[in-house]
C-alpha positions as CSV (number, residue, x, y, z in Angstrom):
1,M,-22.3,12.8,112.1
2,M,-20.7,11.0,109.0
3,K,-23.0,8.0,109.6
4,T,-26.0,10.2,109.6
5,Y,-25.0,11.9,106.4
6,I,-24.3,8.6,104.7
7,K,-27.7,7.2,105.9
8,K,-29.5,10.3,104.5
9,T,-27.7,10.1,101.2
10,Y,-28.4,6.3,101.0
11,I,-32.1,7.0,101.5
12,A,-32.1,9.7,98.9
13,V,-30.4,7.5,96.4
14,R,-33.0,4.8,97.1
15,M,-35.8,7.3,96.5
16,L,-34.2,8.3,93.2
17,C,-34.3,4.8,92.1
18,I,-37.9,4.1,92.9
19,C,-39.1,7.2,91.1
20,L,-41.9,7.3,88.7
21,L,-40.3,5.4,85.9
22,S,-37.8,3.1,87.4
23,I,-35.2,5.1,85.5
24,T,-31.5,4.5,86.2
25,Q,-28.5,5.4,84.2
26,F,-26.3,3.2,86.3
27,S,-27.5,-0.3,87.0
28,C,-30.2,-2.9,86.3
29,S,-30.6,-3.6,90.0
30,N,-33.6,-2.2,91.9
31,Y,-31.5,-0.2,94.4
32,L,-28.1,1.3,94.6
33,D,-25.9,1.7,97.5
34,V,-23.8,4.9,98.0
35,D,-20.6,3.2,96.9
36,D,-22.2,2.2,93.6
37,Y,-23.5,5.7,93.1
38,F,-20.2,7.5,93.5
39,K,-18.4,4.7,91.5
40,Q,-20.7,5.2,88.5
41,T,-20.3,9.0,88.8
42,T,-16.6,8.6,88.6
43,Q,-16.9,6.3,85.6
44,L,-19.0,9.0,83.8
45,D,-16.2,11.5,84.5
46,S,-13.8,9.2,82.7
47,I,-16.1,8.4,79.8
48,F,-16.7,12.0,78.8
49,K,-13.1,12.8,78.4
50,R,-12.5,10.7,75.3
51,K,-14.4,10.5,72.0
52,I,-14.2,6.7,71.7
53,L,-15.8,6.2,75.2
54,T,-18.4,8.9,74.6
55,E,-19.5,7.3,71.4
56,Q,-19.7,3.9,73.1
57,Y,-21.9,5.5,75.8
58,I,-24.2,7.0,73.1
59,N,-24.3,3.6,71.4
60,G,-25.3,2.2,74.7
61,A,-28.1,4.7,75.0
62,A,-29.3,3.6,71.6
63,S,-29.2,-0.1,72.6
64,F,-32.7,0.2,74.2
65,L,-34.2,1.0,70.8
66,P,-36.5,-1.7,69.5
67,N,-35.3,-3.9,66.7
68,E,-38.1,-3.0,64.3
69,G,-37.0,-5.6,61.8
70,N,-37.9,-8.5,64.1
71,L,-41.6,-8.4,63.2
72,W,-43.0,-11.6,64.7
73,T,-40.5,-13.7,66.6
74,T,-38.7,-12.2,69.6
75,A,-40.1,-8.9,68.4
76,S,-39.3,-5.8,70.5
77,T,-42.7,-4.3,69.9
78,P,-46.2,-5.8,69.4
79,F,-47.1,-3.7,66.4
80,Q,-46.9,-6.2,63.5
81,G,-47.7,-9.4,65.4
82,A,-50.9,-7.7,66.9
83,S,-52.0,-6.3,63.5
84,D,-55.2,-7.5,61.9
85,E,-53.1,-8.6,58.9
86,N,-51.9,-11.8,60.6
87,F,-51.6,-14.1,63.5
88,T,-48.9,-16.6,64.5
89,S,-49.3,-20.3,65.0
90,F,-47.7,-20.0,68.4
91,N,-48.9,-18.5,71.6
92,D,-45.8,-18.1,73.7
93,S,-43.5,-15.4,75.0
94,R,-41.5,-15.4,71.7
95,H,-44.7,-14.6,69.8
96,A,-46.4,-12.6,72.5
97,A,-48.3,-10.2,70.3
98,I,-50.9,-12.8,69.7
99,K,-51.8,-12.5,73.4
100,F,-52.9,-9.0,72.6
101,L,-55.2,-10.3,69.9
102,L,-56.6,-12.9,72.3
103,D,-57.1,-10.5,75.2
104,E,-54.5,-12.2,77.4
105,I,-52.4,-9.1,78.2
106,T,-52.8,-7.4,81.6
107,P,-50.9,-4.6,83.3
108,F,-49.0,-7.3,85.2
109,Y,-47.6,-8.9,81.9
110,E,-43.9,-8.1,81.7
111,E,-42.4,-11.0,79.8
112,S,-42.4,-9.3,76.4
113,Y,-42.6,-5.7,75.1
114,F,-41.7,-4.5,78.6
115,N,-40.5,-1.3,77.0
116,Y,-41.7,1.4,79.5
117,P,-38.6,1.4,81.8
118,R,-36.2,0.6,78.9
119,Y,-37.1,3.6,76.8
120,Y,-36.8,5.9,79.8
121,T,-33.4,4.5,80.5
122,G,-32.4,5.4,77.0
123,I,-33.8,8.9,77.4
124,R,-31.9,9.4,80.6
125,K,-28.6,8.2,79.0
126,A,-29.1,10.5,76.0
127,S,-29.8,13.5,78.4
128,I,-26.6,12.7,80.4
129,A,-24.6,12.6,77.1
130,L,-26.1,16.0,76.0
131,K,-25.2,17.6,79.3
132,R,-21.6,16.4,79.3
133,I,-20.7,16.3,75.6
134,N,-18.7,19.5,75.8
135,E,-16.3,17.9,78.2
136,V,-14.9,15.6,75.5
137,E,-11.5,16.8,74.6
138,D,-10.3,14.7,71.6
139,I,-13.2,15.4,69.2
140,S,-13.7,17.6,66.2
141,D,-16.4,20.1,66.1
142,L,-18.2,18.2,63.3
143,D,-18.2,15.0,65.3
144,R,-19.3,16.7,68.5
145,R,-22.3,18.2,66.6
146,D,-23.1,14.8,65.2
147,F,-23.0,13.2,68.7
148,I,-25.3,16.0,69.9
149,G,-27.7,15.3,67.0
150,R,-27.7,11.6,67.8
151,C,-28.7,12.3,71.4
152,Y,-31.5,14.6,70.5
153,F,-32.7,12.0,68.0
154,L,-32.7,9.3,70.6
155,R,-34.7,11.4,73.1
156,G,-37.3,12.2,70.4
157,Y,-37.5,8.7,69.1
158,Y,-37.8,7.0,72.5
159,Y,-40.6,9.3,73.5
160,F,-42.3,8.5,70.1
161,Q,-42.0,4.8,70.8
162,L,-43.5,5.4,74.3
163,L,-46.4,7.3,72.7
164,L,-47.0,4.6,70.1
165,Q,-47.2,1.8,72.7
166,Y,-48.6,3.5,75.8
167,G,-50.2,6.8,74.6
168,P,-49.4,10.0,76.5
169,V,-46.6,9.6,79.1
170,P,-44.7,11.7,81.6
171,I,-42.0,14.0,80.2
172,V,-39.1,13.8,82.6
173,P,-36.7,16.6,83.3
174,D,-33.6,16.7,81.2
175,E,-31.6,17.1,84.5
176,A,-31.4,14.2,86.9
177,F,-33.3,14.7,90.2
178,D,-31.3,15.9,93.2
179,V,-30.4,13.1,95.6
180,D,-32.4,14.8,98.3
181,A,-35.5,15.2,96.1
182,S,-38.8,13.9,97.7
183,V,-40.8,11.1,96.3
184,E,-43.6,13.7,95.6
185,T,-41.1,15.7,93.5
186,M,-40.1,12.7,91.5
187,S,-43.6,11.6,90.8
188,I,-44.8,13.3,87.6
189,E,-48.1,13.3,85.9
190,R,-48.6,12.2,82.3
191,S,-48.3,14.9,79.7
192,T,-51.1,15.2,77.2
193,Y,-50.8,13.6,73.7
194,D,-50.2,17.0,72.1
195,E,-47.6,17.9,74.7
196,C,-45.8,14.6,74.0
197,V,-45.9,15.3,70.3
198,N,-44.5,18.8,70.8
199,H,-41.7,17.5,73.0
200,I,-40.9,14.8,70.4
201,C,-40.8,17.3,67.6
202,Q,-38.6,19.8,69.6
203,N,-36.0,17.1,70.0
204,L,-36.2,15.9,66.4
205,E,-35.9,19.4,65.1
206,K,-32.8,19.9,67.2
207,A,-31.5,16.6,65.7
208,T,-32.0,17.9,62.2
209,E,-29.8,20.8,63.0
210,Y,-26.8,18.6,64.1
211,L,-27.0,15.3,62.3
212,Y,-25.0,14.4,59.2
213,T,-27.1,14.2,56.0
214,S,-25.5,10.9,55.0
215,R,-23.5,8.0,56.4
216,S,-20.9,5.6,55.2
217,S,-21.9,2.1,54.5
218,D,-20.6,0.8,57.8
219,E,-22.8,3.4,59.6
220,I,-25.9,2.9,57.6
221,N,-28.0,2.2,60.8
222,I,-27.0,5.4,62.5
223,P,-29.7,8.1,62.0
224,T,-29.2,11.0,59.6
225,Q,-30.9,14.3,59.2
226,G,-33.3,12.7,56.8
227,A,-34.2,10.0,59.4
228,A,-35.2,12.8,61.9
229,L,-37.3,14.5,59.2
230,A,-39.0,11.3,58.3
231,I,-40.0,10.6,61.9
232,L,-41.3,14.2,62.2
233,S,-43.5,13.4,59.2
234,R,-45.0,10.3,60.8
235,V,-45.4,11.9,64.2
236,K,-47.3,14.9,62.8
237,L,-49.4,12.8,60.5
238,Y,-50.5,10.6,63.4
239,A,-51.2,13.7,65.5
240,A,-53.4,15.2,62.8
241,S,-55.4,12.0,62.4
242,P,-59.0,11.8,63.7
243,W,-58.5,9.5,66.7
244,F,-56.0,11.9,68.3
245,N,-57.4,15.2,66.9
246,G,-60.8,15.5,68.4
247,G,-62.4,12.7,66.4
248,S,-62.8,9.8,68.8
249,G,-66.5,10.5,69.4
250,G,-66.0,11.7,72.9
251,L,-64.6,8.4,74.1
252,Y,-61.7,10.2,75.8
253,A,-63.8,13.0,77.2
254,D,-63.5,11.8,80.8
255,W,-59.8,11.0,80.5
256,I,-58.3,14.1,82.0
257,R,-55.2,15.2,84.0
258,E,-56.1,15.6,87.7
259,S,-53.9,18.8,88.3
260,D,-55.5,21.0,85.6
261,G,-58.3,19.1,84.0
262,S,-56.6,18.9,80.6
263,H,-57.8,16.2,78.2
264,F,-55.1,13.7,77.6
265,I,-56.5,13.4,74.0
266,S,-57.7,16.6,72.4
267,Q,-61.5,16.9,72.1
268,T,-61.2,19.7,69.6
269,K,-60.4,19.2,66.0
270,D,-57.5,21.4,64.7
271,N,-57.3,21.3,60.9
272,D,-54.0,23.1,60.9
273,K,-52.4,19.9,62.2
274,W,-52.9,18.5,58.7
275,G,-51.0,21.5,57.4
276,K,-48.1,20.7,59.8
277,A,-48.1,17.1,58.6
278,A,-48.1,18.1,54.9
279,I,-45.1,20.5,55.5
280,A,-43.2,17.8,57.5
281,A,-43.5,15.4,54.5
282,K,-42.7,18.2,52.1
283,R,-39.5,18.9,53.9
284,V,-38.3,15.4,53.2
285,I,-39.3,15.7,49.6
286,N,-37.5,19.0,49.2
287,T,-34.2,17.5,50.4
288,G,-34.0,15.8,47.0
289,L,-32.1,12.9,48.6
290,Y,-34.8,10.3,48.3
291,H,-36.6,8.6,45.5
292,L,-38.7,5.5,45.0
293,Y,-36.5,2.6,44.1
294,T,-37.0,1.3,40.6
295,A,-35.4,-1.6,38.7
296,R,-34.9,-1.3,35.0
297,R,-37.0,-3.3,32.7
298,K,-35.5,-6.6,31.5
299,S,-36.3,-9.1,28.8
300,D,-38.5,-11.1,31.1
301,T,-40.5,-8.1,32.4
302,G,-44.2,-8.5,31.6
303,Q,-46.2,-6.0,29.5
304,L,-47.9,-3.2,31.2
305,P,-51.8,-3.2,31.1
306,E,-53.2,-0.5,28.7
307,T,-54.8,1.1,31.8
308,V,-51.4,2.1,33.0
309,T,-50.1,3.5,29.8
310,Q,-53.3,5.4,29.2
311,A,-53.2,6.9,32.7
312,Y,-49.6,7.8,32.3
313,A,-50.3,9.5,28.9
314,T,-53.0,11.6,30.6
315,R,-51.1,12.4,33.8
316,P,-47.4,11.7,33.5
317,I,-44.9,12.2,36.4
318,S,-41.4,13.4,36.0
319,Q,-39.8,10.9,38.3
320,F,-39.9,7.9,36.0
321,N,-41.8,6.3,33.1
322,P,-43.5,3.1,34.2
323,A,-42.8,1.6,30.7
324,D,-39.1,1.8,31.6
325,I,-39.1,-0.2,34.8
326,D,-39.8,-3.7,36.1
327,P,-42.7,-3.3,38.6
328,Y,-42.1,-6.7,40.3
329,R,-38.4,-6.2,40.9
330,S,-38.9,-2.5,41.8
331,Y,-41.0,-3.5,44.8
332,A,-39.4,-6.9,45.7
333,E,-35.8,-5.7,45.8
334,I,-36.6,-3.2,48.6
335,F,-37.1,-6.1,51.0
336,N,-35.4,-9.3,49.8
337,G,-31.7,-8.3,50.1
338,D,-30.9,-7.9,46.5
339,V,-30.1,-4.2,46.9
340,P,-28.1,-3.0,50.0
341,A,-29.8,-0.3,52.0
342,E,-26.9,2.1,51.3
343,M,-27.5,1.8,47.6
344,N,-31.3,2.3,47.8
345,E,-32.4,5.9,47.6
346,E,-35.8,4.9,48.9
347,I,-34.5,3.8,52.3
348,I,-34.3,6.7,54.8
349,Y,-33.7,4.8,58.0
350,S,-33.2,1.1,58.4
351,C,-32.1,-1.6,60.8
352,R,-30.7,-5.1,60.4
353,P,-33.0,-7.7,61.8
354,N,-31.9,-10.9,63.5
355,Q,-30.4,-13.0,60.7
356,T,-30.1,-16.3,62.6
357,G,-32.5,-18.8,61.2
358,K,-36.1,-19.3,62.1
359,D,-36.5,-16.1,64.1
360,T,-36.2,-13.9,61.0
361,P,-39.2,-12.7,59.0
362,A,-38.2,-15.2,56.3
363,G,-37.8,-18.0,58.8
364,I,-41.2,-17.9,60.4
365,A,-42.9,-17.9,57.0
366,M,-40.8,-20.6,55.4
367,P,-42.2,-24.1,55.2
368,A,-40.9,-26.7,57.7
369,L,-39.4,-28.9,55.0
370,M,-37.1,-26.0,54.1
371,G,-36.2,-25.6,57.8
372,G,-38.7,-22.8,58.6
373,M,-41.3,-22.4,61.3
374,N,-44.2,-22.4,58.9
375,G,-46.1,-20.5,61.6
376,L,-47.1,-17.1,60.1
377,N,-50.7,-16.8,58.9
378,L,-52.0,-13.9,56.8
379,T,-55.8,-13.5,56.4
380,Q,-58.1,-13.7,53.4
381,D,-58.8,-10.0,53.8
382,V,-55.2,-9.2,53.2
383,A,-55.1,-11.4,50.1
384,D,-58.3,-9.8,48.7
385,A,-57.1,-6.3,49.3
386,F,-54.5,-6.4,46.4
387,Y,-55.7,-5.1,43.1
388,M,-55.9,-6.9,39.8
389,A,-53.1,-6.3,37.4
390,D,-55.1,-3.6,35.5
391,G,-55.8,-1.7,38.7
392,T,-59.4,-2.9,39.2
393,S,-60.6,-4.2,42.6
394,Y,-60.4,-7.9,43.2
395,S,-63.5,-10.0,43.0
396,L,-63.6,-13.8,43.2
397,P,-63.7,-15.3,39.7
398,A,-65.9,-18.1,38.6
399,Q,-64.5,-21.5,39.3
400,H,-61.9,-19.7,41.3
401,W,-60.4,-23.0,42.6
402,E,-59.5,-24.4,39.2
403,P,-55.8,-24.3,38.3
404,I,-54.5,-21.8,35.7
405,G,-53.2,-24.8,33.7
406,T,-49.7,-23.7,32.6
407,D,-46.7,-22.1,34.3
408,K,-46.4,-18.4,33.9
409,K,-43.1,-16.6,34.3
410,F,-42.3,-12.9,34.7
411,S,-39.5,-10.9,36.3
412,G,-37.9,-14.1,37.6
413,Y,-41.1,-15.1,39.4
414,T,-42.9,-18.4,38.5
415,L,-46.6,-18.9,38.9
416,K,-47.1,-22.6,38.8
417,A,-49.7,-24.4,36.7
418,N,-51.5,-25.7,39.8
419,V,-52.1,-22.2,41.2
420,A,-55.8,-21.4,41.5
421,K,-57.4,-18.9,39.2
422,M,-58.2,-16.6,42.2
423,Y,-54.4,-15.8,42.3
424,D,-54.0,-15.2,38.6
425,N,-53.5,-11.8,37.0
426,R,-53.0,-9.9,40.3
427,E,-50.9,-6.8,40.8
428,M,-47.1,-7.3,41.4
429,R,-47.2,-6.5,45.1
430,F,-49.4,-9.5,45.6
431,Y,-46.8,-11.9,44.2
432,V,-44.0,-10.1,46.2
433,S,-45.9,-10.2,49.5
434,M,-48.1,-13.3,49.5
435,G,-47.4,-17.0,49.9
436,F,-50.3,-19.2,49.0
437,C,-51.1,-22.8,48.1
438,H,-49.0,-24.0,45.2
439,C,-46.8,-20.9,45.5
440,Y,-43.2,-21.6,44.3
441,W,-40.3,-21.3,46.8
442,P,-37.0,-21.7,44.9
443,G,-34.7,-21.8,48.0
444,T,-31.6,-22.2,45.8
445,S,-29.1,-21.7,48.6
446,Y,-29.6,-25.4,49.6
447,S,-26.7,-27.4,48.0
448,G,-27.5,-30.9,49.2
449,N,-28.7,-33.9,47.3
450,D,-32.3,-33.9,48.5
451,N,-34.2,-32.3,45.6
452,T,-37.4,-32.1,47.7
453,L,-35.8,-29.4,49.8
454,K,-35.6,-26.7,47.1
455,N,-37.7,-25.6,44.2
456,V,-40.7,-26.4,46.4
457,E,-44.3,-25.9,45.4
458,V,-45.8,-25.4,48.8
459,Q,-49.2,-27.0,49.5
460,Y,-51.3,-26.1,52.5
461,Y,-53.7,-29.0,52.2
462,V,-54.0,-31.1,55.3
463,D,-52.1,-33.8,53.5
464,G,-49.8,-31.3,51.6
465,N,-46.1,-30.8,52.0
466,A,-46.3,-27.9,54.4
467,G,-47.4,-29.9,57.4
468,P,-45.7,-29.7,60.8
469,P,-42.5,-31.6,61.6
470,A,-43.0,-34.7,63.7
471,N,-41.6,-33.1,66.9
472,F,-43.7,-29.8,66.7
473,A,-47.4,-30.4,66.0
474,V,-48.4,-26.7,66.0
475,D,-45.8,-25.8,63.4
476,Y,-48.2,-25.4,60.5
477,N,-50.1,-22.7,58.6
478,H,-53.6,-22.0,59.8
479,S,-55.0,-19.8,57.0
480,G,-53.5,-20.9,53.7
481,Y,-51.5,-17.7,53.4
482,T,-48.1,-16.4,54.7
483,C,-45.8,-13.5,54.0
484,K,-43.1,-13.8,51.3
485,K,-42.1,-10.2,51.3
486,Y,-38.8,-10.8,53.1
487,V,-37.9,-14.0,51.4
488,H,-35.2,-14.0,48.7
489,P,-35.4,-16.7,46.0
490,E,-32.1,-18.1,47.4
491,D,-33.4,-18.2,51.0
492,N,-33.5,-21.7,52.5
493,L,-32.9,-22.6,56.1
494,K,-31.4,-25.9,54.9
495,G,-28.9,-23.6,53.2
496,S,-28.6,-19.9,54.1
497,L,-30.5,-16.7,54.2
498,K,-29.5,-13.6,52.3
499,P,-28.6,-10.7,54.6
500,K,-31.3,-8.0,54.5
501,S,-32.0,-4.6,56.0
502,F,-35.5,-3.7,57.2
503,P,-36.7,-0.3,56.0
504,I,-38.1,1.4,59.1
505,Y,-38.7,4.6,57.1
506,R,-38.9,4.7,53.3
507,Y,-39.8,7.3,50.8
508,A,-43.0,5.7,49.8
509,E,-44.4,6.5,53.2
510,I,-43.4,10.2,52.8
511,L,-45.3,10.4,49.5
512,L,-48.5,8.8,51.0
513,N,-48.2,11.0,54.1
514,Y,-48.1,14.0,51.9
515,A,-51.0,13.0,49.8
516,E,-53.1,12.2,52.9
517,A,-52.3,15.4,54.7
518,L,-53.0,17.5,51.6
519,N,-56.3,15.7,51.0
520,E,-57.5,16.5,54.6
521,L,-56.2,20.1,54.8
522,D,-58.7,23.0,54.4
523,G,-57.2,26.2,52.9
524,T,-53.5,26.9,53.0
525,Y,-50.9,26.6,55.8
526,T,-47.4,28.1,55.9
527,E,-44.3,27.3,58.0
528,G,-41.1,29.1,57.2
529,D,-40.7,29.3,53.4
530,I,-43.1,26.3,52.7
531,T,-46.8,26.8,52.0
532,V,-49.2,24.0,51.3
533,T,-52.7,24.1,49.9
534,G,-55.4,21.7,50.9
535,R,-56.8,19.4,48.1
536,D,-53.9,20.5,45.8
537,E,-54.6,18.2,42.8
538,D,-51.1,18.2,41.4
539,G,-49.5,17.6,44.8
540,I,-51.8,14.8,45.8
541,L,-51.8,13.0,42.5
542,N,-48.1,13.3,41.8
543,A,-47.3,11.7,45.2
544,F,-50.0,9.0,44.9
545,N,-49.3,8.1,41.3
546,Q,-45.6,7.6,41.9
547,I,-46.6,4.7,44.2
548,R,-49.1,3.3,41.6
549,Y,-46.8,3.6,38.6
550,R,-43.8,2.0,40.4
551,V,-45.7,-1.3,40.8
552,G,-47.3,-1.3,37.4
553,L,-50.8,0.0,38.3
554,P,-52.6,2.9,36.6
555,G,-52.5,6.3,38.3
556,L,-55.4,8.6,38.9
557,T,-56.0,11.1,36.1
558,S,-58.1,13.5,38.2
559,L,-58.7,14.2,41.8
560,P,-61.8,12.5,43.2
561,S,-63.8,13.8,46.2
562,R,-62.1,14.1,49.6
563,E,-64.0,11.0,50.9
564,E,-63.1,8.9,47.8
565,M,-59.5,10.0,47.9
566,R,-59.3,9.2,51.6
567,E,-60.4,5.7,51.0
568,L,-58.0,5.3,48.1
569,I,-55.1,6.4,50.3
570,K,-56.1,4.1,53.1
571,H,-56.3,1.2,50.7
572,E,-53.0,2.1,49.1
573,R,-51.3,2.2,52.5
574,R,-52.8,-1.2,53.4
575,I,-51.2,-2.8,50.3
576,E,-48.0,-0.8,50.0
577,F,-47.0,-1.3,53.6
578,V,-48.4,-4.8,54.2
579,C,-46.5,-6.5,57.0
580,E,-44.3,-3.6,57.7
581,G,-45.8,-2.6,61.0
582,H,-47.9,0.3,59.7
583,R,-51.4,-1.2,59.8
584,Y,-51.5,-1.5,63.6
585,H,-51.1,2.3,63.9
586,D,-53.1,3.3,60.9
587,L,-56.2,1.6,62.0
588,R,-56.0,3.2,65.4
589,R,-55.3,6.8,64.3
590,W,-58.1,6.6,61.7
591,G,-60.6,5.2,64.3
592,D,-61.1,2.1,62.2
593,A,-59.6,-0.5,64.5
594,Q,-62.7,-1.7,66.3
595,Y,-64.4,-2.5,63.0
596,A,-61.3,-4.1,61.4
597,Y,-60.4,-6.3,64.3
598,N,-63.9,-7.5,65.1
599,K,-64.6,-8.9,61.7
600,P,-64.5,-12.7,61.2
601,V,-61.0,-14.0,60.5
602,L,-61.1,-15.7,57.1
603,G,-58.8,-18.0,55.2
604,M,-58.7,-21.2,53.2
605,N,-60.1,-24.5,54.4
606,I,-56.8,-26.0,55.4
607,K,-58.6,-29.2,56.7
608,A,-59.3,-30.2,53.1
609,K,-57.2,-32.8,51.3
610,K,-55.4,-32.4,48.0
611,S,-58.2,-34.5,46.5
612,E,-60.7,-31.9,47.8
613,R,-59.4,-28.9,45.9
614,E,-62.8,-27.0,45.7
615,A,-63.3,-27.5,49.4
616,F,-59.8,-26.2,50.2
617,Y,-60.5,-23.0,48.2
618,T,-63.8,-22.4,50.0
619,I,-63.3,-19.2,52.0
620,T,-63.7,-20.2,55.6
621,T,-64.2,-18.5,58.9
622,L,-61.2,-19.6,61.0
623,N,-62.4,-20.7,64.5
624,D,-59.3,-22.3,66.0
625,D,-57.8,-21.0,69.2
626,K,-55.1,-18.9,67.4
627,A,-57.5,-17.1,65.0
628,R,-59.8,-15.5,67.6
629,R,-59.7,-11.7,67.8
630,Y,-60.6,-9.3,70.5
631,F,-60.5,-5.5,70.3
632,D,-62.2,-3.0,72.5
633,Y,-61.7,0.6,73.5
634,K,-58.8,-0.2,75.8
635,N,-56.8,-1.8,73.0
636,N,-56.0,1.5,71.5
637,F,-53.0,1.6,73.9
638,W,-50.9,-1.0,75.7
639,P,-51.4,-1.0,79.5
640,I,-48.9,0.9,81.6
641,P,-46.9,-1.8,83.5
642,K,-48.2,-2.2,87.1
643,S,-44.6,-2.1,88.4
644,A,-44.3,1.5,86.9
645,M,-47.7,2.4,88.4
646,N,-46.5,1.3,91.8
647,K,-43.5,3.7,91.6
648,N,-45.4,6.8,90.6
649,S,-48.4,7.9,92.6
650,K,-49.4,10.4,89.9
651,L,-49.3,7.9,87.0
652,I,-52.9,7.2,85.7
653,Q,-53.5,3.9,83.9
654,N,-54.7,3.9,80.3
655,P,-58.5,3.8,79.9
656,G,-60.1,0.3,80.2
657,W,-57.1,-1.3,81.9
């Protein structure tokens, strides 16, 4: 009799482990035997008696979160590497996002970004902690509440990460399945996009009730109430956007849930979703905890263009006067490590990326002679998107290849005499973000005797100093552009890199979320004690102009048409958040991805020699094997892994895969 009982229990436990999502809170192995099951249950009984062990368990639940600061190399998600902003010089498992651009990903690919089972494991662990948190004996009520908030945060954020990568997913029960549950019971259909959004928001709302409003410096990467509110803002903005709000042109009309015929993506536009998005952003604004980071003007700060001072005189903002700040440093110091995240009121939620050498955002962009990978390529479209210093749109100047002739210095930045005219007189975010031919890389942390390894004027000509090392022939720049946004003037891999935090959520996003939602909203919308009004001129322009004035650009003095304002907001997001992981999602939610990705990939003619300067600066269609692009209907979502499909008979694959 006992053998029969053990056998049945063993089978049930096996069934539990091959359920729809390959979820297990106990082990990384495929199956568990009965002894392991009861052993782990006993361990949980011990864990939830003591605060220190419970916090370790919750931290373990958080360990499946993506490191969003690793943007290109060994990245946890494909979102930056598979953006239309860039491509890497390497096509391997460490830079696997390029495989998405090259149409090499299939549902069988599980070497990188295999997040589907990982995120569900995190969800399950957070649910277990929530169920058992009241068993902890040596904990204060305040800390217990914070632990509860962290678990709700994790559940909401893991589901959001699933939604971003895979689209609508199954929402699993908070309670673990009974050991005698059938395979049919444990197989769950995907929820709709809106159902996922609602579930995410419910968890994040609970998190806001429990989380602390601030953290000490040694807990800066643990979420706060503001972090949960910021995620709610992004979730609701995405949900209101055309592609997920009835505006995909019927492309998802046939993608329906078998049990009830519900569309996975809503086919009906709901303008109230823009009201919900506006209020979510307004809740962050109303906390009063966050502000755009600004650095005070110094003696080497350049003069503001008259267009800025005139616009400010017509429509000032109360937050700061652009004449009092340094626009270059105000943007650069958010990213380069000069200001710790805990001292920056713009940073709402951050993480610390891998700081070991070439795998960092600085390391992949840095030239090989400074120890870098030299393997990150930004496109000509990115370079051309930045405004001129006076706020006008960029256009290629006459004799654009000619050098500017003399060094120019501002805000600690040097524009070398050999820099081409096409890079002169651009807005400050261009100089913070872009590395280009003859760009100056100080690299002052190098303390050796070889003066060629610091204060480098990087040249991307075929015979320039940014060529590949002898032992790695592909380690070179393919477009003539790279990203300097995360590079501090001291950074040099022959010396050291300055520690940095990556801003996952920052206040600039909240302001542009608010402006976009108000611009799209019709009429008024109310939640609780907050009412927002569509096309509210003061609300839109105050939010939008803060972004502009901070970087030394003129603000808008009056509200243009909805269509014009929409394009201005899209363009501002493209520049403000360049290489921060936003562009991948923005293009999809707007329905702009297919056009953006299927344009020719342009750059400089890197096959030209130093003696062929005009030829180098000829804008060229890049046709090498790394610069190809592929984007189709299916690419709006990543494929559900085939291994997960095999374990859940009700799991429908994403369209096109």
